[in-house]
N, C-alpha and C positions, 0 to 999 in steps of 0.2 A: 569503615573500620578495617584495617588490614588484619588478615588472619581470621576474620569472622566468616562463618559459612553463609552462603547466599542460597537459600532453598530454591529460589526461582531459577538458578542456573541450570537445573535439570531440564526445565522447560526451554530455555535458550538452546541447550545442547540438542534437544529433540527437534526444534525448528531447524537448526543448522544441519542435522543429519537428514532431514527431509530433502534438502537441496544437495548436500554433499554426504552421501551415505558412508563413505569411507573416511570421513574427516571428523574433526571436533572443532568447536568454536575456539578461537584464539585464547591463550592464557590470560590476556588482559581484558577479556570480554566483561567480566564482573565489574572491573574498575570502570570500564567505558560506559556501561549501561546502568550502573547503580543509581545515579541521579535521575535518569529518565524513568526507570521503573518506579522510583519513589514519587515522581511527579505525575505520571499518567497511568501507572499500573502495568502489571505483567501482561495482561490480555491485550492491551493496546500496543505494547512494545512488540509482542510476538506477531501480531497481525501486520504491523509496519515492517518488521524484520523480514517476514516472508516476502513482501513486495520488494524490499531493498535487495535481498539476495537473488531474486529473479532479475532485477533491473541492472545490477552492477556486475561487470565481469570480475571473476575471482581475483585477478591481480590488482584490482582497484578497491577491494573491500577494505573499509576502515571503520571500525565500530565507534571510534571517537567522533568521526565525521558524521556517521549515521545518527549518533545520539544528539548532535547539534542541529541536524537537518531532518529529523524524523517526520516532521509535519509534511514534508514533500512526499512521503511514502504512505500516506493514509490510504487504506484500501478503498477502492471504488465500490459503493454499494450496488448490489444487483438491481437491475431495472425491474420495476413492478408496475402493475396496471396493464392497460391495453392501449395500443396505439390507436389514434383516431385520425382518419383521413378525411379531408374536406372534399365535398362534391364540387363539381365545376361551378355550380350556382353559388355555393358558399365562397369559393375562391373569388369569383367575380364580385360578389357583394363586399368582400373584405378588401380586395386589392384593385378593383376596377378592371376595366378592359372589356373587350367585346366577347371574350370567351373563345374567339376563333384564333388559335395560335398557329395556324398553318402559315408557312412563309409565302410571301408574295413575290 
């Protein structure tokens, strides 16, 4: 709806200023992001917007394009758990071979 306030724009502006402290989100940001916010929520939009703003050079930022391709900017979850290394015996059992990998 034109002219209606969008309370979530303050959140978008905050994310924008994290990346560009002296700037503000474009005037058409609310129009570009309204449908995306309605579909996936402001938390998901801001997480993806942070990734987008880091990935795209300023001259190519287009929030309408972001809104239609936002799935590509899904944040990568942090790795959890511990890494497990296989012993040489486990590698041999799994992949075969003599275990002697010295060149001849």
